[in-house]
C-alpha positions in Angstrom: 91.0 191.7 23.6 87.7 188.8 23.6 86.6 186.2 21.6 83.8 186.8 18.8 80.4 187.0 19.7 77.6 184.9 18.0 76.8 187.8 16.4 80.0 189.5 15.4 80.5 189.8 11.4 83.2 187.1 10.4 84.5 189.0 7.2 85.3 192.6 6.2 86.1 192.3 2.4 89.2 190.8 2.3 89.5 190.1 5.7 88.7 187.0 8.0 87.9 188.3 11.9 89.9 186.5 14.4 88.8 188.3 17.7 87.3 191.6 19.2 90.2 193.5 20.0 89.0 196.8 21.6 85.6 199.1 21.4 84.6 202.7 21.5 81.6 204.6 21.6 80.8 204.6 17.7 82.9 201.4 16.7 84.0 197.8 17.2 87.5 196.8 16.4 88.2 193.2 15.6 91.4 191.5 14.8 91.8 189.9 11.6 94.2 188.6 9.0 94.6 189.4 5.0 93.7 187.0 2.2 97.1 185.2 2.1 97.1 185.0 5.9 100.5 186.8 6.4 99.4 190.1 7.5 97.4 191.3 11.0 95.1 194.1 10.4 92.6 196.0 12.8 89.0 196.5 11.6 86.8 199.3 12.5 83.4 198.7 12.3 80.7 201.0 12.9 78.3 200.0 15.5 74.8 198.8 13.8 72.4 200.8 15.8 74.5 204.1 14.8 75.2 203.0 11.1 71.6 203.7 10.1 71.6 207.7 11.0 72.8 209.8 8.2 74.7 212.5 10.4 76.7 209.2 11.9 77.6 207.9 8.1 78.6 211.3 7.0 81.0 212.1 9.9 82.3 208.3 10.1 83.3 208.7 6.4 84.7 212.2 7.4 86.5 211.1 10.0 87.8 207.9 7.8 89.1 210.4 4.9 90.9 212.4 7.6 93.0 209.2 8.8 94.0 208.7 5.4 95.1 212.3 4.8 97.3 211.9 7.6 98.9 208.5 7.3 102.0 208.0 7.8 104.4 208.7 10.8 102.2 208.1 14.0 98.9 207.5 11.5 98.6 203.7 10.5 98.1 203.9 6.8 94.6 202.6 6.1 94.3 199.4 4.2 91.8 198.2 1.6 88.1 199.7 2.5 84.6 198.7 1.9 83.9 198.4 -2.1 79.9 199.6 -1.3 79.2 201.8 1.1 80.1 199.8 4.1 81.0 201.9 7.5 84.2 200.0 8.3 87.9 200.6 8.2 91.1 198.8 8.0 94.9 199.5 9.1 97.9 197.1 9.7 98.2 195.7 13.2 100.8 196.8 15.8 101.2 195.5 19.0 100.3 198.5 21.6 98.8 199.1 24.2 96.3 202.5 25.2 97.7 205.4 27.0 94.7 204.1 30.0 96.4 200.8 29.9 100.1 201.6 30.1 99.0 203.8 33.2 97.0 201.3 35.0 99.5 198.4 34.4 102.9 200.2 35.0 102.1 203.9 36.8 103.4 207.0 35.6 105.7 207.3 32.7 109.2 208.7 32.6 109.8 211.7 31.4 111.7 210.5 28.5 108.8 208.6 27.6 106.3 211.7 28.1 108.6 213.4 26.0 108.1 211.0 22.9 104.3 210.0 23.7 103.7 214.4 23.6 106.4 214.8 20.9 104.6 212.1 18.4 101.2 213.5 19.0 102.3 217.3 18.7 103.8 216.4 15.0 100.4 214.5 14.3 98.0 217.6 15.5 100.9 220.1 13.8 99.8 218.4 10.4 96.1 218.8 11.3 96.5 222.7 12.3 98.3 223.3 9.5 94.8 222.8 7.6 93.0 225.1 10.0 90.9 222.1 11.1 90.5 220.9 14.7 91.2 217.0 15.7 89.3 216.3 19.1 90.2 212.9 19.0 92.9 212.7 21.9 91.7 210.5 24.7 93.7 208.0 27.2 91.7 205.4 25.0 92.8 206.8 21.5 96.4 206.9 22.1 98.5 203.6 21.9 101.9 203.0 22.9 103.8 200.9 20.4 107.1 199.6 20.7 108.6 202.4 18.0 106.8 204.9 19.3 102.7 206.5 20.2 100.0 205.9 17.5 96.8 208.0 17.2 93.7 206.1 16.5 90.6 208.4 16.5 90.3 211.4 13.7 87.8 213.7 15.2 85.1 214.0 17.8 83.0 210.9 16.7 86.2 208.2 17.2 87.2 210.1 20.3 83.7 210.6 21.7 83.3 209.1 25.2 79.3 208.6 24.1 77.2 208.3 21.5 73.8 207.1 20.8 70.7 207.4 18.3 68.3 209.5 19.4 64.3 209.9 18.0 63.7 211.7 14.6 67.2 210.5 13.6 69.5 212.1 15.6 72.6 211.5 17.2 73.9 212.4 20.6 77.5 212.5 21.1 79.6 213.2 24.6 82.7 214.8 24.4 85.2 213.1 27.0 87.1 216.6 27.6 86.3 219.9 26.9 88.4 222.9 27.4 88.0 226.3 29.1 86.7 228.2 26.0 84.4 225.0 25.5 82.5 225.4 29.2 82.3 229.1 28.4 80.1 228.1 25.2 82.6 228.8 22.6 83.5 226.5 19.8 86.7 224.1 20.0 89.6 225.4 17.9 93.0 224.2 17.1 94.4 225.5 20.9 91.6 223.0 22.5 93.6 220.2 21.0 96.5 221.8 22.7 94.7 221.6 26.2 93.8 218.3 26.1 97.2 217.5 24.7 98.6 219.4 28.4 95.8 217.2 30.0 97.3 213.7 28.5 100.9 214.5 29.2 99.9 215.5 33.0 98.3 212.2 32.8 101.1 210.5 31.6 103.3 212.1 33.7 101.5 211.5 37.2 98.9 209.1 36.7 96.2 211.6 37.2 95.1 215.1 35.9 95.7 218.9 36.8 91.5 218.9 37.8 91.1 215.7 39.6 90.7 216.9 43.1 87.1 218.4 44.0 83.6 216.7 43.3 82.4 215.8 40.2 79.9 218.5 40.0 82.6 221.1 40.4 84.5 219.7 37.3 83.2 222.2 34.6 84.5 225.4 37.1 87.6 224.0 37.8 88.1 223.4 34.2 87.4 227.3 33.4 88.8 229.0 36.5 91.1 226.7 38.6 94.4 226.4 38.6 96.1 223.1 37.2 98.0 221.4 39.8 101.4 220.3 38.4 103.2 219.8 41.4 103.8 216.2 40.7 104.6 217.0 37.0 108.4 216.7 36.7 110.3 219.9 36.5 111.3 220.1 32.9 107.8 219.5 31.4 105.9 222.1 34.0 106.2 225.0 32.3 105.4 223.4 28.8 102.4 221.6 30.3 101.3 224.5 32.0 101.3 226.8 29.0 99.2 224.0 27.4 96.8 224.5 30.1 96.6 228.3 29.9 92.9 229.3 30.4 92.9 231.8 27.4 93.6 230.2 24.0 95.7 232.2 22.7 98.3 231.8 25.3 98.9 228.6 24.5 101.8 227.2 22.3 101.5 225.6 18.8 101.7 222.2 18.2 105.3 222.5 16.4 106.5 224.2 19.0 105.3 221.7 21.7 106.9 218.7 19.3 110.4 220.9 18.9 110.6 221.4 22.9 109.6 218.1 23.8 111.9 216.7 21.2 114.5 218.8 19.1 115.0 215.5 16.9 111.8 214.3 16.7 109.7 211.9 18.3 111.2 209.0 16.2 114.5 210.2 17.0 114.2 210.2 20.9 112.4 207.1 20.8 115.4 205.0 19.2 116.9 202.7 21.3 113.4 201.8 23.2 111.3 204.3 25.0 108.5 202.0 26.7 108.9 201.1 30.5 109.6 197.3 30.9 106.2 196.3 32.3 104.6 198.0 29.4 107.3 196.4 26.5 106.8 193.3 28.2 102.9 193.3 27.7 103.1 195.0 24.2 105.2 191.8 23.4 102.9 189.6 25.1 99.7 190.7 23.5 101.8 190.2 20.0 102.1 187.0 20.9 98.8 186.2 22.0 97.4 187.8 18.4 100.0 185.4 16.9 98.2 182.4 18.7 94.8 183.6 16.9 95.4 181.8 14.2 96.2 178.4 15.9 93.0 178.5 17.7 91.0 179.7 14.7 92.0 176.3 12.3 91.3 174.2 15.6 87.9 175.5 16.1 87.7 175.0 12.3 88.3 171.6 12.5 86.4 170.7 15.8 83.4 172.6 14.6 81.3 175.3 16.1 79.5 173.7 18.9 79.7 175.5 22.0 80.4 174.0 25.4 78.2 174.7 28.2 79.1 178.0 30.4 81.6 179.2 28.4 79.8 182.7 28.1 82.9 184.7 26.7 85.0 182.4 29.2 88.2 183.5 27.7 87.5 187.0 27.5 89.2 189.3 30.3 88.2 193.0 30.0 90.9 195.6 30.8 92.4 196.3 33.9 89.9 198.2 36.3 87.2 198.6 34.1 83.5 198.5 35.7 81.2 197.8 32.5 80.5 199.0 29.2 78.7 202.1 30.2 81.8 203.8 31.3 84.8 205.3 30.1 87.9 206.1 32.3 88.2 208.5 34.8 84.8 210.1 35.7 82.3 210.2 38.7 78.9 209.9 38.6 76.6 209.8 41.2 75.4 206.1 42.0 73.1 204.5 39.9 73.9 206.8 36.7 75.1 204.3 34.6 72.9 205.0 31.7 72.6 206.2 28.4 73.1 209.8 29.5 76.1 209.4 31.6 78.8 211.8 30.5 82.2 211.1 29.1 84.4 208.9 32.0 81.3 208.7 34.1 82.6 205.6 36.4 79.5 203.6 37.4 79.7 202.2 41.4 80.0 198.5 41.7 77.1 196.6 40.8 76.2 199.4 37.9 76.0 197.9 34.2 73.9 197.8 31.3 72.9 195.2 28.7 75.4 195.9 26.7 78.1 195.2 28.6 80.5 192.9 27.4 80.9 189.7 28.9 84.4 189.8 29.2 83.1 192.0 32.3 82.5 188.6 34.4 79.4 187.8 35.6 78.9 185.7 38.9 79.2 181.9 38.3 76.5 180.6 36.2 74.4 183.7 35.7 74.9 184.0 31.8 71.9 186.8 31.5 70.3 187.8 28.3 72.5 190.6 28.0 75.7 188.1 27.7 76.7 186.8 24.3 78.2 183.5 23.7 81.8 182.7 22.7 82.8 180.8 19.4 85.3 178.3 20.8 87.9 179.1 17.7 88.9 182.2 19.7 87.6 181.9 22.8 90.4 179.5 24.3 93.1 181.6 23.2 91.9 185.3 23.8 94.3 185.5 26.5 96.7 182.7 28.3 94.8 180.5 30.6 96.9 180.4 33.9 96.5 183.7 35.2 97.8 184.2 38.8 95.0 185.5 41.3 96.3 188.7 43.7 95.5 187.6 47.3 93.4 190.2 47.8 91.4 189.8 44.6 87.1 190.4 46.0 84.3 188.9 44.0 82.1 191.3 41.9 78.4 192.2 43.2 75.6 191.0 41.2 75.7 192.1 37.5 72.4 194.4 37.2 71.2 194.4 33.7 70.0 197.9 32.6 66.3 198.8 30.6 66.1 195.9 27.8 64.9 198.6 25.9 68.5 199.4 24.9 69.0 196.4 23.3 71.8 194.1 23.4 73.7 196.4 20.5 73.4 199.9 22.7 76.1 202.4 22.5 77.9 202.9 26.0 78.3 205.9 27.5 81.8 205.5 27.4 84.3 203.6 25.8 85.6 200.6 27.9 86.9 199.7 24.6 89.2 202.2 24.4 91.0 200.2 26.6 90.4 203.1 29.4 91.2 201.4 33.0 90.3 203.4 35.8 90.1 204.1 39.1 87.3 206.2 40.7 88.2 209.8 42.2 89.1 210.3 45.1 86.3 209.8 48.3 84.9 207.0 46.5 85.2 203.3 46.7 86.4 201.7 43.9 84.1 199.0 41.8 85.5 195.4 42.3 86.2 193.3 39.5 87.1 189.8 39.6 91.3 188.7 39.5 90.7 187.5 36.2 88.8 190.9 34.8 91.3 193.0 36.3 94.8 191.0 35.6 95.1 190.7 31.7 98.6 189.9 32.3 100.4 187.0 33.5 102.6 188.8 35.8 101.6 191.5 38.6 101.1 195.4 38.3 99.9 198.2 40.6 96.6 199.7 41.2 95.7 202.1 38.4 95.9 205.8 39.5 93.2 208.2 39.0 92.2 208.6 35.5 91.3 211.7 33.7 88.1 213.0 35.2 85.1 214.3 33.1 85.1 218.4 32.5 81.9 219.0 32.9 79.3 217.3 35.3 76.8 214.8 34.0 73.3 216.6 33.0 69.9 215.0 32.6 69.2 213.3 29.1 68.2 216.1 27.1 65.0 215.9 25.6 65.1 214.6 21.9 64.1 217.5 20.1 62.2 217.9 17.0 63.9 217.9 13.4 65.5 219.9 11.9 68.7 220.1 14.2 69.3 223.1 16.5 71.4 225.8 15.3 75.0 226.9 16.2 73.3 229.2 19.6 71.2 226.2 20.5 74.2 224.0 20.4 76.8 226.5 22.3 74.1 227.1 24.9 73.8 223.3 25.3 77.3 222.8 26.2 77.3 225.9 28.5 74.8 224.8 30.0 76.4 221.3 31.3 74.3 219.1 29.0 75.8 215.7 28.2 76.3 216.0 24.6 75.4 217.3 21.6 72.5 216.2 19.2 72.5 216.7 15.9 70.2 215.4 13.5 67.8 216.2 10.1 70.3 216.6 7.3 72.7 218.5 9.1 76.3 217.6 9.2 77.3 216.5 12.7 78.8 219.2 14.3 80.6 219.2 17.6 81.0 222.6 19.1 79.7 224.4 16.0 78.7 224.2 12.8 81.3 225.7 11.8 83.6 223.6 12.9 82.2 220.6 11.3 82.6 222.2 7.7 86.2 222.9 8.4 87.2 219.5 10.0 85.4 217.1 7.1 85.9 219.3 4.1 88.5 222.0 3.9 90.7 224.4 6.0 88.1 227.1 8.0 88.4 230.3 5.6 88.1 232.4 9.3 91.6 234.3 9.7 93.8 233.4 12.7 96.7 234.9 14.9 100.2 233.5 14.2 100.9 230.9 16.8 104.6 229.8 17.5 105.4 226.3 15.6 102.0 226.6 13.2 102.1 228.2 9.5 101.3 232.1 9.5 98.2 232.7 7.7 98.3 232.5 4.2 98.2 235.8 2.6 96.4 234.2 -0.3 95.5 230.6 -1.5 94.9 229.5 -5.4 93.5 226.5 -6.4 94.1 225.9 -10.7 90.7 224.8 -12.2 89.8 221.2 -11.7 88.7 221.5 -15.5 92.5 222.6 -16.7 95.5 220.4 -17.0 97.8 220.2 -13.7 100.5 223.1 -14.5 103.6 221.5 -15.6 106.0 224.2 -13.9 105.2 227.4 -11.5 108.0 230.4 -11.7 108.3 233.8 -9.9 108.8 236.7 -12.3 110.7 239.7 -10.8 108.9 239.2 -7.5 105.5 240.3 -8.9 103.7 237.4 -10.7 103.7 233.7 -10.2 103.8 232.4 -13.6 102.3 228.5 -14.3 102.4 226.9 -17.6 100.5 224.0 -18.8 99.6 222.3 -22.0 97.0 224.1 -23.0 98.0 227.9 -21.6 100.0 230.0 -19.4 98.5 231.5 -16.3 99.9 234.8 -14.3 99.0 235.3 -11.2 99.3 238.7 -8.9 101.8 237.5 -6.3 100.5 240.3 -3.6 96.6 238.9 -4.2 96.8 235.6 -5.7 94.3 236.8 -8.3 94.8 235.8 -12.2 96.1 238.9 -14.2 96.2 237.1 -17.5 96.4 233.6 -19.4 98.1 233.0 -22.6 97.5 230.0 -25.2 100.4 231.2 -27.3 102.5 230.0 -24.2 101.0 226.4 -24.0 103.8 223.7 -23.1 106.1 226.4 -22.3 108.9 225.6 -19.7 109.3 227.9 -16.4 108.8 231.3 -16.6 112.5 234.1 -16.8 112.8 237.6 -16.8 113.6 239.0 -20.2 114.1 242.7 -19.9 111.4 245.6 -18.5 108.1 244.2 -18.6 108.9 241.0 -20.2 108.3 237.5 -19.3 110.4 234.7 -21.2 109.2 231.6 -22.0 110.6 228.9 -23.8 108.1 226.8 -25.8 108.1 223.5 -27.9 108.8 225.2 -30.9 109.5 229.0 -30.0 111.0 231.6 -27.8 108.4 233.8 -26.4 108.5 237.4 -24.9 104.9 238.1 -23.3 103.7 241.3 -21.7 103.8 241.2 -17.9 100.9 243.2 -17.6 98.6 241.6 -19.9 100.3 238.3 -21.1 100.1 239.5 -25.1 103.3 237.9 -27.3 105.6 241.1 -27.7 108.1 239.0 -29.5 108.6 235.7 -31.2 111.4 233.8 -32.3 111.0 230.2 -33.9 113.7 228.1 -33.6 113.6 227.6 -37.5 113.9 230.7 -38.1 116.8 232.2 -35.8 118.7 228.7 -35.8 118.5 227.9 -39.6 121.6 225.6 -39.4 120.2 223.6 -36.5 116.8 222.1 -38.7 114.5 220.6 -36.6 116.3 221.8 -33.6 114.7 219.9 -30.0 115.6 222.0 -26.9 116.0 220.1 -23.8 114.9 221.6 -20.0 116.5 225.1 -19.9 119.8 224.5 -18.1 119.9 228.2 -16.2 119.7 231.4 -16.6 122.4 234.4 -15.1 122.0 238.0 -15.9 120.6 237.9 -19.2 122.4 234.9 -20.4 120.6 231.4 -20.8 122.2 228.3 -21.1 120.4 225.7 -22.7 120.8 222.7 -24.9 119.4 221.6 -28.5 119.8 218.9 -31.0 119.0 217.9 -34.4 119.2 214.8 -36.8 121.7 214.6 -39.6 122.3 212.1 -42.1 125.7 210.5 -42.5 126.2 209.1 -45.8 127.6 205.8 -46.2 131.3 205.9 -47.6 131.9 204.7 -50.9 132.2 201.3 -51.2 135.1 199.5 -53.0 135.0 197.6 -55.8 133.1 194.7 -55.3 131.5 195.7 -52.2 127.6 196.8 -51.9 127.1 200.2 -50.9 126.5 200.7 -47.0 123.5 202.5 -45.9 123.4 206.3 -44.5 123.1 206.7 -41.0 121.0 209.2 -39.1 123.1 210.9 -36.0 122.0 213.3 -33.4 124.0 216.3 -32.8 124.0 218.3 -29.8 124.7 221.7 -29.0 125.0 223.7 -25.6 124.0 226.9 -26.5 124.2 230.7 -24.7 121.9 232.9 -25.6 121.3 236.6 -24.8 117.2 236.9 -23.7 117.2 240.7 -23.9 119.2 241.4 -27.2 117.6 237.8 -28.7 120.6 237.0 -29.8 122.6 233.8 -29.8 126.4 234.2 -27.9 127.9 231.1 -28.2 127.5 227.2 -29.0 129.8 224.4 -28.8 129.3 220.9 -29.3 128.4 218.5 -26.9 127.9 214.7 -26.7 124.3 213.7 -27.6 121.6 212.4 -25.2 119.9 209.1 -25.2 117.2 210.7 -27.0 119.0 213.1 -29.1 119.1 216.3 -26.6 120.7 216.1 -23.5 120.0 217.5 -20.4 122.5 219.3 -18.0 122.1 220.5 -14.7 123.7 223.9 -13.4 126.4 223.2 -11.2 128.2 226.5 -10.4 128.5 229.9 -12.0 131.9 231.6 -11.5 133.1 234.9 -12.8 135.2 232.8 -15.7 133.7 229.9 -16.5 130.4 228.0 -15.8 130.4 224.0 -14.2 127.4 221.8 -15.6 126.6 217.8 -15.0 124.7 216.0 -17.5 121.0 214.6 -16.0 122.2 210.8 -15.7 118.4 210.1 -17.3 119.5 211.6 -20.2 123.2 209.4 -20.7 123.4 207.2 -24.1 124.4 203.5 -22.4 127.8 203.6 -24.3 128.6 207.3 -22.0 127.0 205.7 -19.1 129.6 202.5 -19.2 132.3 204.7 -19.6 131.6 206.7 -16.8 132.0 203.4 -14.6 129.0 204.6 -12.3 130.5 208.1 -11.8 129.3 211.6 -12.7 130.9 213.4 -15.0 131.4 217.1 -14.7 132.0 219.9 -17.1 133.7 223.3 -17.6 133.0 225.9 -20.0 133.9 229.4 -20.7 131.5 232.0 -20.0 132.9 234.5 -22.8 133.6 232.0 -25.3 132.1 228.6 -24.6 135.1 227.0 -25.3 135.5 223.8 -23.0 137.8 223.7 -20.3 137.7 220.6 -18.4 135.6 217.0 -17.8 136.2 215.9 -14.3 135.2 213.1 -12.1 135.0 213.8 -8.4 135.7 210.8 -5.9 132.6 208.2 -6.1 130.5 210.9 -6.9 127.7 209.1 -9.2 125.5 210.2 -12.0 122.6 210.5 -9.9 123.9 212.2 -7.0 123.2 215.4 -5.8 125.6 218.2 -6.6 126.6 222.0 -6.2 129.6 224.3 -6.6 130.5 227.8 -5.1 132.3 230.8 -6.6 135.2 229.9 -4.3 136.4 226.8 -6.6 134.4 223.8 -4.5 132.0 221.2 -5.3 129.6 219.7 -2.8 127.8 216.5 -3.8 126.8 213.5 -1.9 128.8 210.2 -1.6 127.2 207.5 -0.1 125.8 208.3 3.1 127.9 211.7 3.5 128.4 214.7 1.9 131.9 215.7 0.5 133.4 219.1 -1.1 136.1 219.3 -3.6 138.5 221.5 -5.1 136.9 221.9 -8.7 140.7 222.6 -10.1 142.5 219.3 -8.4 139.4 217.4 -7.6 141.1 216.7 -4.1 138.5 216.2 -1.4 138.2 219.1 1.1 136.4 217.7 3.9 133.3 215.1 4.8 130.4 215.2 6.5 129.3 212.0 7.5 125.4 211.4 7.5 123.2 208.8 9.2 123.9 204.9 7.9 121.8 204.2 4.7 120.8 208.1 4.1 121.1 209.9 1.2 121.9 213.8 0.9 119.8 215.8 -1.3 120.9 219.4 -3.4 122.6 221.7 -0.6 121.5 225.3 -0.5 124.5 228.2 -0.2 123.7 231.2 2.0 126.8 233.4 2.1 129.7 231.3 4.5 126.9 228.7 5.3 125.7 225.4 3.4 122.5 224.2 4.2 121.9 220.6 3.9 119.3 217.7 4.0 119.7 214.2 3.9 116.9 211.1 3.7 116.9 210.7 7.5 114.8 213.9 7.3 117.5 216.3 9.0 118.4 219.5 7.8 121.0 221.5 8.9 123.9 223.8 8.5 127.9 223.6 7.8 130.3 225.7 7.3 131.0 225.7 3.3 134.9 225.9 4.0 135.5 223.5 6.7 132.2 221.6 7.1 132.1 222.3 10.5 128.5 221.4 11.8 126.6 225.0 12.6 123.2 223.0 13.4 121.0 220.2 12.9 117.3 219.5 13.0 114.7 217.1 12.4 111.6 217.6 9.9 110.1 215.0 11.9 108.9 213.6 9.1 108.6 209.7 8.9 111.6 208.1 7.1 111.3 206.3 4.0 110.9 209.4 1.5 113.6 211.5 -0.6 116.0 214.3 1.1 113.6 217.4 1.4 113.9 219.9 -1.5 115.8 223.3 0.2 114.7 226.7 -0.5 115.9 229.8 1.1 113.6 233.0 1.4 114.8 236.0 -0.7 116.1 238.0 2.4 117.9 234.9 3.6 116.3 234.4 7.2 114.2 231.4 6.8 115.3 228.1 5.2 112.2 226.1 3.8 112.4 222.1 3.6 109.5 220.2 1.4 108.9 216.7 1.0 106.0 214.6 0.2 104.3 215.0 3.6 104.7 218.6 4.4 107.0 222.0 4.3 109.0 222.8 7.3 110.6 226.4 8.1 113.7 226.6 9.8 115.5 230.0 11.1 118.7 230.2 9.1 120.6 231.5 12.0 119.9 228.8 14.4 118.1 226.3 12.9 114.8 226.9 15.1 111.8 225.1 13.6 109.5 228.1 13.0 106.5 226.4 11.1 105.3 223.2 9.5 102.8 223.4 6.5 100.6 220.8 5.3 97.4 220.7 3.5 94.2 218.5 3.4 95.3 216.4 0.3 92.5 217.1 -1.6 90.8 220.2 -3.3 87.5 218.7 -2.8 85.5 216.9 0.3 85.1 213.9 -2.2 88.1 214.4 -4.6 91.1 212.4 -5.0 93.5 212.2 -2.7 96.5 214.3 -3.3 100.0 212.4 -3.0 102.1 214.6 -4.9 105.3 216.5 -3.4 105.3 219.9 -1.9 107.5 222.6 -3.7 108.4 226.2 -2.7 109.6 229.4 -4.5 111.0 232.2 -3.1 109.7 235.9 -4.0 110.5 238.7 -1.8 109.1 238.3 1.8 106.5 236.2 0.5 106.9 232.0 -0.6 104.8 230.3 -2.7 103.9 226.8 -1.6 102.9 224.7 -4.1 101.3 221.0 -4.3 99.9 219.9 -7.5 97.0 222.2 -8.2 97.4 224.3 -5.0 99.0 227.2 -4.3 99.5 229.0 -0.9 101.4 232.4 -0.2 103.2 232.7 3.3 105.1 235.5 4.5 108.6 234.9 5.5 111.8 236.4 7.1 
């Protein structure tokens, strides 16, 4: 953190800037406060010299959209952004150190902390990889360690780049900090590439160095591609997993979901409960938060005393992160002496005395040397950028004179690597460490061990490629440049910025890649097909499966049937506009209940085969309004309907005025045979709030059926009479005769509930799940849930009852005893509803769907099989989709729906 410079912006939209926080190769991060002054935010603003490039603007905006789509969990949700086309984003400030800062401060992390770090990153990667995209944003300076878990701050190769600079012809040169064996070999980065870099980061976190650090810098590419990873210092329990991530063949690396599950079966958030940071890091995080709170006091004092600058205060209070040599270098990779220039590769550590004109003032210059490249601080924040009194270690030695680079680079020259990602470093073995003043190496008011060797560069620094003429090079040229060991990839003209290949850029920015991919553990299998409902049509109201052959979507304008084998539309029917979910009604017929009629459509072409209008068949219920269908068993459909009748006022007594007639609703529960197209029985039931009550089918048994009224349709009188408890009704299946009305314990009207054929009712009660005998109402067993959580509707599978709760726990218990069989976490951030459960037709897979993702579990033992999350928008510039995921089972396929998008996955 350092004081603001004279040319720094003071406002971004509603945010007032307080201080410079960190820098990256492509952006500067500022600490700011919102309009009301209560909230602290981090604003990431593009560097001005890069913002003018069209390729940079597209990439910056694309990665901002990716951050928005990934928001939640270990990604801070974006806040208000620019109203125009300004290149900045804002997110809530979270006190945290970068991974590099933490390693420099406290040394290698304990095994538990490494597990939490890796699980959190893998959980985020699994969400990215579910779309077919590649993150390419992992680095020691882009990963934050906060009190409650890790955070990711870069969402693409630009955010995670070690260097970025503008070149002639409107081109952008970007240098990646970490390349993988396949990239060294000239191949494009794929999702396994993220796992390789994750393996590097975990090894770095566990040991303080990387598995390929030994050896000369110019042999780094060879070691990455062919040498065995040195993992002797990695804890035994982590060694196998990290070795798998570092496999040379991408196909041999595990999926992100599998890594997350192996590192923290209960999820990173669950494992981090109770604290996870080493004491020095936790103290530093607390100290940082205190310094941020103190910035407001300083800002107010500066406003009152004026903006005059005291002599000699060239960023006097700004202190560079521990071990940072200059603004032109990143953590861990070594370049030959004197090569700290724009072409220095990612992570190149310049020897003592090398710097450029863009060096932060926080990297202290000798006394009295306020050079042209050193910017003056504003007094408002300079004095509180860091605590005043910092102990100076006895071993501290002064820094050699500051050597400016070519003035042509300008004061805003983009550094070759990002000091601001906070990546302190020590040079690789064999080279003397760069010396910095004590103040620059000691950002906290207590001692810390020397920084271990950080991540080395994975390609040697090559000569800066000559500026190519527009247009931009093609895929072959880009891959050749990587294979040759060039420091960066050059893109320009009108092309979208591509790092690794043109194809990858398209997949990262806009939509999942269409290229087939193999099934990898932890990752969703390749969809058999995908379908997006036309943007010109209304969003479908319902989606239902017909005999494992069709997926039928109903909307306000039509019904559409898709072939479940191919995902292609088989037919559409405007006659079924506004209909409810499809049901099977005999061979070759799709049954749909519309607003005014029952329809039977041909499954082959959607033509109407039969039509029964309510006014024609239910003549004694004129103007009947049909509620949501209750359920179907065999050929019998249960549904509710109501109509309004006039109740005449009683004849007045002599001398009294006549009363007024009243309109009242009469409601019925119907049993209807959809094959014979005739009513089986009806029975009167209390009317609902708007006339027709809605019932949930709770249990179907040989002799009876148990229903519960939807709380939203209870009349005020019924809700008051229920005294906050749900009322369950039982009817004889053959005649419709009411058998009993009963309440169970303290089950509320909104509680999830399910019954079975054995006479038990399972319902959410408080934070637990209880089983009751329906015959007596007596409780049988109770399953306790996390405090403050609520269980969702369970799913029966033989003798097991599958459960889910708002703590994002999915599990299985023995239905008869409540004995826990297994319990797992979906790894979804807390705060939403319990996931909706769906059992595959074959019974081998349980799917949990919520507003964040779909997680597949093996029903036998609860193993997490895979996760799926789409990109959140059907078009690159379309509105972000926040609708929850829903799952339908059909044979050996499950169909995942999110608003207009449908994906068919194979399951067991």
